[in-house]
N, C-alpha and C positions, 0 to 999 in steps of 0.2 A: 231726724234719729229715734230709732227703735227703742234705744235703750237711754234711761234720763238717769244723767249722773248721781248717786246720793253720798250725802255723808251721812248719814245713820246706820249704813251697811258696813262692817271691817269683812263683810266676808266675799270673796269672789266673783265674780260677772261672767256669768255663762255664755252672755252676749256681750262682747267687749264694742265700746265705741266704733272704737275703728273698722270692725267687723258688719256694722249695723245695717248697710246699706242689703247684706247679704240676705237680710231679712223683711225685709220693702221691695215689693217691683213683681210687673210682670214678667210669667215666666210659658216658654212653650213647651216645657216639659214638664211629668205630671209634680202634684206637689199634696203636702197630709199636712194636716193638722198637726200630727204625733210631733212631723218635725218641727214644726215652728213652737211646738207645746215644750220640746227637747229645751230648745234654746234662747228660752225668757225664763225671769225667774232669779231672784236674788235668796239667801236664805231668811230672810225677813219678811218674804211673800209665803203669805199661807194658803194663798187660790193660784192656780192657773187653769183657765178656760179655753174650751175652741168652740170655734166654730167652721163648721165645712160645707157649702153651698153646691151642692151636687148635681148635677144634668137630670131632669125627672123625663120620665117617658110621656106626660101630657101638662099642657097648658091651655090652659083657658077653654077647656072642650075638644084641644086639640092633640091628636098621636105625634110626639115629635120623634124626629130619628135621632136629629145630633142634632150639635149649634155649632157654631161658627163667632169667635172671639176676634176681634180686630181692636188694636189699642195703639193709642199715641204715647210707647212707649215713657220719653223725655218730659213729658208732661204726667204722664199718673205716675212718675216717681216721687216730683213735688209735691202731687195734689196727694200720695197717700203719707208721705211726708208731713205736711199740713194736719190731714184728720187725725195720723196719731196721735201728734205732738197735742191736738184737741183734746182730744180723748183722755191721755195721759193728764193735761192739766186740770179738766172741769171734775174725773173720779177719783183721778189720784192711784191711776197704775203705774206699775215702776215701770213695766216693758208691754211691748205692742208687736207683734210679728205681722206681718199681712202678706199675701201673694196671690198675684190673679192671674189665672190660665190666659194665654191667645191660640188662635187656631182653631182646628176641628177639632171639641168635645163628641165623647160617645154618650149615651144612654150610661148613670154609673159613677162617671168622672166627676172630680172633684173641680170645680170653676172657681172657686177661691176658698182659702182660708185665714183664720183669723187666730191668734194665740195672745192671752194679756194675762197675763202678771201681775199682784196686788197684794198688798198686806190682809185684805179684806174681801170674800167673795162678792159682796154687792158690787165694788167699785172693779174689779173684774169683768163682771158680769154687764154693768153698765159698761165699761168700756168698749167690750165686744161689740153688742147690739147701735152703741154710735158709731163703731167706727162700720158696720155693712150699712148701715139706712145711709151714712153718707157717701160710700162707693158707691151705692145704686145714684143716687141726684149727680154725681161731682167728679167719680174717678170718667177719663176719656176715654172711655172702653166702650164699642158697639156688639151688638150681639143678636145674629141670624140666627132665626129657630128655621131648623130644614125638617118639612114634616113627613112621614109616611106615605101621602099622596102624590109626594112627588113636589109640591110647592114648598118655597119659601118666602120669610117675613124679617124682615129687621124690626128689632121693637124699640121701644120709646128707652136712650137713656138722658147721661151725659151730653148737656151740652160744653162744649171749650168754653173757657172762660173768655169773655168780651165778646163770645157771638152774638150776631143780632136775633132778637127774637124771632120767629118764628111766624108769617103770615098769620091772620086769623082765617080758616075756612070760608069760604065763601058765604052769604049770608046771614054769619057773627060779625062782633063785633071783639075787636082787639081790645089788650087791658091798659092800653096807649092811647 
């Protein structure tokens, strides 16, 4: 759940538990951290921190034209619930909302947006950092960069849980 029930606050919740799934997931439509920020927080929260990951024009010295994301939506929703629950438990954030885009994105488009609320800024900052790093390693979403020279490349990303380890390159020993 993106919203953790609290007994500390008698205030209204802008992110009711019944609507929490709307604030976690994969979206083919444009996303915005500002929209997520407006949906998190309680009167007891003194901080809301947001993050937007955007498509950039260059990556590793190559000129990027656009990105293509493919996701395993059903698994991604579960992984996002796990990641946000971990961040809330670890850092004390009150609420966290996360959206990641799928499909084709152009330069400047928002690929991922995160908003976290907490009583104090450190918990909100730490939660957002934890969520983006966990997404990079665990979310079942795959990114293909399309370059200005007409070539494209799938980038390293998360492996589905339980997937066998990739074989070591020829001439190198594997860890197993």
